[in-house]
C-alpha positions in Angstrom: 0.0 0.0 0.0 2.8 2.4 0.9 4.4 2.0 -2.6 1.1 2.9 -4.3 0.8 6.1 -2.2 4.4 7.1 -3.0 3.9 6.3 -6.7 0.7 8.3 -6.7 2.4 11.3 -5.1 5.3 11.1 -7.5 3.1 10.8 -10.5 1.1 13.9 -9.5 4.2 16.0 -9.0 4.6 18.4 -12.0 7.5 17.6 -14.3 8.8 21.2 -14.0 9.5 20.5 -10.3 12.3 18.2 -11.4 13.5 20.2 -14.4 16.8 22.0 -14.3 16.9 25.3 -16.1 19.6 26.3 -18.7 22.5 28.3 -17.4 22.4 32.1 -17.9 25.1 32.3 -20.6 26.7 35.3 -22.2 29.2 35.2 -25.0 29.3 35.0 -28.8 28.1 31.7 -30.4 30.7 29.6 -32.1 30.9 27.6 -35.3 32.6 24.2 -35.6 36.4 24.5 -35.7 36.4 27.8 -33.7 37.1 28.0 -30.0 35.0 30.4 -27.8 34.6 31.7 -24.3 31.3 31.8 -22.4 30.3 33.4 -19.1 27.9 31.9 -16.7 26.4 33.3 -13.4 25.0 30.7 -10.9 24.2 30.7 -7.2 26.2 28.6 -4.8 24.9 25.0 -4.6 22.6 25.4 -7.6 22.6 23.4 -10.9 22.0 24.4 -14.5 22.2 22.8 -17.9 24.8 24.1 -20.5 23.7 23.0 -24.0 26.2 23.4 -26.9 24.3 25.3 -29.6 26.5 25.2 -32.7 24.6 25.1 -36.0 25.1 21.8 -37.8 25.6 18.1 -36.7 27.5 17.3 -33.6 29.5 14.0 -33.9 31.3 14.0 -30.6 31.5 16.0 -27.4 33.0 15.8 -24.0 34.7 17.5 -21.1 38.1 19.1 -21.9 38.8 20.3 -18.3 36.8 19.8 -15.1 35.7 22.7 -12.8 37.7 23.1 -9.6 34.6 24.2 -7.5 31.8 22.2 -8.8 30.6 19.1 -10.7 30.3 18.9 -14.4 28.3 16.0 -16.0 27.6 15.2 -19.7 23.9 14.4 -20.1 24.0 13.7 -23.8 26.0 14.7 -26.9 25.0 18.4 -26.7 24.1 19.0 -23.1 26.2 19.3 -19.9 25.1 19.9 -16.3 27.1 22.1 -14.0 26.5 22.1 -10.2 28.3 24.8 -8.2 29.8 23.6 -4.9 27.5 24.5 -2.0 29.0 27.2 0.2 31.5 28.3 -2.4 31.5 31.9 -3.8 33.9 33.1 -6.4 35.1 32.1 -9.9 35.2 28.6 -11.5 36.3 27.6 -14.9 35.8 24.5 -17.0 36.0 23.6 -20.7 33.8 21.4 -22.9 34.2 20.6 -26.6 32.1 19.7 -29.6 33.1 18.1 -32.8 31.0 18.2 -36.0 30.2 19.9 -39.2 28.0 22.8 -39.9 27.1 25.3 -42.6 30.0 27.7 -41.5 32.8 25.2 -40.6 33.8 21.9 -39.3 36.1 20.4 -36.7 36.5 20.7 -33.0 35.4 23.7 -30.9 36.5 24.1 -27.3 34.2 26.3 -25.2 35.9 27.7 -22.1 33.2 28.5 -19.5 34.0 31.1 -16.8 31.5 30.7 -14.0 30.7 33.4 -11.4 29.4 31.6 -8.4 27.3 34.0 -6.2 
């Protein structure tokens, strides 16, 4: 009986309650084969998704360098999830890459992300 009650409560919880929003990113969009720098603002202990939005087809992606003050996880070929360390305030940096071909170029693009943890 308890399992049914828990299942009923979970099934009635809105999907948005579990959703993680995209990071607030500034910076110029890139094309495949060109590196870029992005800037993110996030609160201490919070999580946001960082999708790579390069026009074209992504063939490969990954983490080029991990953050020193948070956790970075690849969710799928185009989306990463960053969680800032709880209690930390300051700057954090990580880098991700995407490889593919688009209408304006092809190759590997490294995106260096400078995070301001508030």
